C-alpha angles and dihedrals in degrees: 000000000000125000115277139152094306102030131069128174125204126179094208136010122260123174089234087071086078083083089064091050088050089051093052092047092053093047128037099311126253148174132271119201118203113200100036130103125233091277093054094254114148111246096162133227128239099219100046096131093049091050089050087061101037104041100065090055094047092049093049096042098046103029101027094228137104120239130179113246114195131185118218120194117199138163088255093053142285124293137181125233118202113195113202121192121207110261126224092216129050115274121207135193108217090326095317122114115213128187134194113228119172107320095330137080121225133186112234117228139161116349093001091055093047091052092047093051092048091052093048090054092048097254133129123219094258094050095061116120117249107198128201096028111119123220087236088072090066121093115262092199090061092052088052090049091049092051092048093052093044093051092046090053093044091240089117128038124233091259089067090071088077095050117120119232089257092053091049092050090050091051090050092048090240095130126073123180089342093306127114120246118230090250089063090058093048092049104038111015115101091225111033090164087078087071102030122031112224095023094145140080128252122200126189135176112220129195087190132353090273099033109082111187101184140336146192134207115212117205135173130077120327096265090052092046093053095046094047093044093052090049092052094045093053099040107029110020102038136030133236128218109229119212136156134228103194104309093336117106114221124198118200110193125212088242125025109269095219092048092053092048092048091050091048092049090050091051091052094045093046099040118125096227094185089070094072097222121120124236106268129209119193116195121195132175091261106025146025122216129194119197131189132169108248147101137234119252115282114291092009125130132191086262090058090050094052095042094048095038086213128148098192092189117222089214104049097173090055090045092051091054090051090052094048090050091054094247090127132028096220134331110250096048097069098103095044091047091053091049093047093050092050093047091050089053092051092249127133118262111271118251125234124205131179116187111170105309094341114105117184134181114190126197118194122205099225142006093245099089128116098249096052094042092051089052088056090060098248121154124242094263092052092048092049091049096052093047095045096043098043093090089055089048099218144056130209125199093239093053090048092051093050096045094054100026093234135139123270089246092056092045093051091047091054095045093045087057089054089056093045091052089049094242096118133029119221119225133171125015141252112354094355094055115126134172118224126202112253095236092051091049090053091045092237127140115270 
C-alpha cells in the first residue's frame, strides 16, 4: 500500500516526525509506520521495543494527545505502527500547527491558520469577533434600509422600525459579549474593505476574453454593493426590451432580474473572503458570468449541488441577514429558483462550475448557442443553421436547401427535428410554410 492521506511510512524514527502526527491529528487522522520504506515494504528497526515505550510519552508531553503505539514482529523485521485519531480541538507542535493534506504535510500560517482555528472551534469566517469597533461606526442609513426591506417582505413587524442599531444587531445574532461579529461589519460598515481585502464587486464588459470594453468597481457594505451592482447590470451592462400592455410599460430584461439577484446573493454568501479577490462579473454579448472564490462543501460535486438545490452558504450570519431583510425567500432554494426563472424566460439553464477555489455561474442569453445545441444531439449542419439564421428569425425549407446544397427530403428531416425539439415553430403550409425561432415567436430578446 502506497502513502496517501491517511498513511505515512518512515524507515527510522526522528522526533521531528511528531509534526506528522500533529498533521494527522488536525486532519482526518491516520497511521504512521516506523520501519517501512516508501513502498510500504518492511525493512525493520533495531530499537522497536524502546520506541514502544518512549513514543506514547513523547506524543502526550509535546502534542497533548494520546495515540496508540503498536509493535509488529514479522520475519522481515519489527516495525512500529502509530495510530492517530482526528482531534476535535487544534493540536500544535511547539506552537506550530501542521495539517495533513493528500500525501503531504503542511504548516498552517496566516489566513489558512485563521480559517483552520475558526473551523475547529465551530465558527465560520463571518462569525468571528471583531473587538474595539463601536456600533456607532456602522452606517445608520443601511440599518434604515434593512428595516424597510424587512417590513415590506413581512420578515420584520412594524414595531421593528423603532429598533436601535444595537437591538437589530442583537436580533440578528451579530453581537457577542458586546462585540461586533465580522458579518456586522460586512453588512453595515461603510468600508468593509478595512476588515477584508477584496470585499467588493468588479464588473466588466468584454467583447472577447481579452478585449475589455469598460468596467466598474462597486464598493461599500454588502447591501450597497448588491443594490448598486443590480442597478448597473440592468441599466448599463444589459439591455431591456420595452413593450406596452395598454398604457402599462413592460420591460423584459436580457436575463431574469430575480435570477441575477439570486446568483449575486449566492456569490456574496458563499465567497471565501480570506482569499482577497473581489467577486467578478464578466458580461459578454451572449452571456453573463459571475465568479466568486469559494468551494463546495466537502465531498460535494456540481451534481450534488443541482440535485439538492442547496446553497449551504459559507457565511451563515451574512446569509441570515439577507433572509431577514427579505432579499431571499429561503436558503436552499437558490439554485432551483434561478433555473425556474431562466426557464420561464425561455433561456437555457445556467451552468455551474467549481474548479479548485473558482466557482462560476454562467447565464446565456439564448438557447441557440453551440454548447446547448450539441447537447440536444443536433448535427453540425443543424447547429450552423440555427446560429446563422437566428438574427433573421426564421427559416424556410427552400433557403435551407440552397444554403447547404441538400435535398428537400434532408432539409425537411433537419427542420422537422428543430420543431420536435421545440427550437422552431411551424406556421403556414405547403409553399408558404416557414419556421420561426422560438424566442422571436414569444417576442423575447434573442
